[in-house]
N, C-alpha and C positions, 0 to 999 in steps of 0.2 A: 813873329813876335806871339801871336795869339796862341800857336802851337806850343811854344815854350811855356806859357803860362798854364795851359792845360795840362802839359807833361809834368810841370813841376807841382800842380796841384794833386794829380794823381799819385806822384810819388810821395808826396808830404802824407796823404791819407793812407798810403800803404805802410809808411813807416809808423804813422800813429797807431794803426791796427797792431802791428807787429809788436810795437812798445808796450801796447795794452795787454797784450797776451803774455809778454814776459814778466810785467809788473804784476799780473795777478797770480802768476807762480811764485814770485818774491813774497807777495803778502800772505797768500793763503798756500800753505805747505801741504800738498796732498799727502794723506796717510795710507801708506800701503799696508795691508794686512799681513803679518808674518805666516799666518795660518788661516785657511779658509773657515769662514764662520759656520758654514754648513757642508759637511762632508757627504759627497754622494758616494756609497759604496758600490764598486763594480764587481761582480761575481767573477773569480777567477775560472778561465776556462781552459788553462793550460795545464798540461799533466806533469809529471815529475821530471820527464825529459826535456821541459821547456817548450814543448810545441803542442799545439792543439790535437787532443785525440781524435782520430779520424775513424768514421764508422766503418766497420769491416763489411764488404760486400759480399753476401752470400752467392757467388756466381754459379755455383753448381745448382742450387735451389731455383734461382731466377731463370737458368737455361732450361730447367725441366718444365717450368711453368710458363715459358715464353709463348707469346703470341706470333705465329710464323706469318699470318696475313698482315699483321702490323709491321712486322719485319721488313716484309717485301715492300710495303709501303714507304718505310724508311729508306729502302735501297733506291727509291726514285730521286733521292738527293744526289745520287752518284751516276746517273745515267749520262750525263753531259761528259763524263769522263771515263767511264768504264762500260764493259758489256758484260752479261751475267749468263749468257746461254752457252751450252757446250760448243766449243770450237769458234767462240765468237773472236773477232779482231779486236786488236788494241786502239783505243783512242788516245786521249791525253794520258791515260793510265792504262795499265794491263787488264785483259780479260781476268774476272773474279769468280769464274766457275771453277770449283775445285780449290778455292783459296785456302781453306781451313785445312791444315795439315801439310800444305806446300811450303817449300823453302822459300824464304823472301828473296826477291830479286832473281827468280829462276825462270821466268817466262822467256823462251827464246824469241830474240828478234825485238825485245823492247829495251829501249836505252833508259835505263836507271839511273838515278842520281848516285853520285859516289857515296853519299851517306847510306842510301838504301842497299846499294851494293856491298858495302862493308858491315852492314847489320849482321847477315850470315846466322839467321835463326829462322826455324819453322814458324809460320803463324799459328799458334794455338790460342786456346780461349783466353787465357790470362793476358797475354802480350797483345792480342787483337783488341781487348776491352781498353787496355792503357793507350794503345795507338789511337783508337777511333775517338777516345774521350779528347785528345789533343795531340795530333799528329806531329806538328813541329815542336812540341815540348817533349814528346817521347822519343823521336829520331830527329835530332837537330841536324839541319840542313837538308831535309827531305824536300823534294820539288812539290810535294803534293800541297796545294793551297787550301784544302778543306779546312774548316775551322774546328771541327769536331762535333760530336753528339755529347752535350753535357748531361742529358737526361738519363739515368741510369737504366731505366725500363725500356725506353726506345733504343738505346746502344745495346742491351742484352738481346732485344728482339731482333734486331738487324743481325747480330752475330748468329743467333739460332737459325736465321733464314740462310745465312752464307754457309752454315754447316749443312743445311738440308740439301743444298746443291754442291756439297763437296763429297764425292764418293769416298774419298780416303780421310775423312773428318774422324778424329779419335771420339771415344766415349765422353759424355760430359763429366767433369769433374764431380766428386761426391760433394753433396751439401754439407756445411758445417755443423758439428754436433750441436744440438739445441741445448741452450742453458736452461730452458724451461724444466728439462727432465730432473736435473738436479735440484732445482727449486722446488718442485713437485715432491721430490723424495724427502726433502727437509720438511715440507709442510705436513706430509704424512707422519713423519716422526714425532713432530711437535704434536699433531692431533692424537696419535697414540699415547704420548706421555700424559697428555691433557685427559683423555679418557681413563687412563690407569689413575690418576690423582682422584678424578671424579669418583670411580668405583671405591677407592680407599676411603674417600669422605663418606660415601653412601653406607659402607661397611661399619664405620665408627658411629655414624647416626643411628643405624639399626641396633648396634649393640647398646647404645645409651638408650635407646627406646625400650629394648627388652630389659634392661636393668630398671628402668623407672616403672615398667609394668609389673615386674616382680615386688618392687617395694610398695606399689599402690595395691596389690593383692594381700600382702602381708600385713598391710595396715587395715584393709578391709576385714581380714579375718579377726584381727585383734578387737576392732569395733565391734564385730558381730558377738565375740565372746563377752565383751564388756556389757553388752546390751542383754545378753541372756542371764546376767548374774553371775557368771563364772569369771572371777578376776584372773587375770594372766598369771601363770605359774612359771617362776624361773626355774630352769632346769638345775642350776647349782643349788637354789633352796630345796627342791625336792630331793636331791641326792643327800643334802645334809639332814633332812628329816629321816630319810630311809636308814642313814647310819646312825642316827641317835636312837632309833627304835630297836636296834639289834643289841646294845648292851643291857637294855631293860629285859629283854627276853633272856638273856644269859643270867642275869641276876635272879630272875624268877625260877630257872632251872637250878640255880646253886641253892637258893632258899629250900627248894623241894628235896634235893638231895641232903640237906642238913637235917631236915624233919624226919627224913626216912632213918638217917643214922641214929637219931635221938630214939626213934622208935625201937631200933633194933637193939640199941643200948638198954633200953627199958625191958624189952622183951628178954 
């Protein structure tokens, strides 16, 4: 009897709480915003192809600058499954002496997985880099349980070390062309153009200064003549005066000839 009363009371409380919750939704209608009040702009990192642009690894340059001792240290992660000395036997994995340049799945006497046997490619720098970064992602179905080396520098150091113990390893690939050279060329052209503009401006300023200096000298000479009491004579006025004096001289000559004629007539 007591159990029934307690159960009924608990059920009643539960129903009351549930009813109050539904009643609150009926009385107070929650307003959902159609648009966020404050927008957070997220920068777009996707390229035109819809995928994030991946940084290009300059494998050739990194291999040339690789640290062989650091690569040998990285190889210690593999000693439980591989041997590295010439003529070493196979463990869980094949011997890795001479692996760079060697055909994949070609060590005699080792039982490769079907995925590795079907790969049928030589181990070169590019595919070794991709394989060691994510073995099972690069060759799906491989029996290699190694998770891979995610750090680019550590991985390239290991590849350079493997190349150093591979007599038939090919030459390192060429480094990628540096974009800085193009940028430097454009910068040099821009600087040359700027220098040319600066030189032109300096020439114009010098010409303006010379013209101003000539004007100042002429003004100074005019002031000097004025201070000495000699008014400045205009060239046109001087020419007019000279032309005006010539007719007077001709008139005097004519009068002299008339007088001579009169004298002759008188004589």
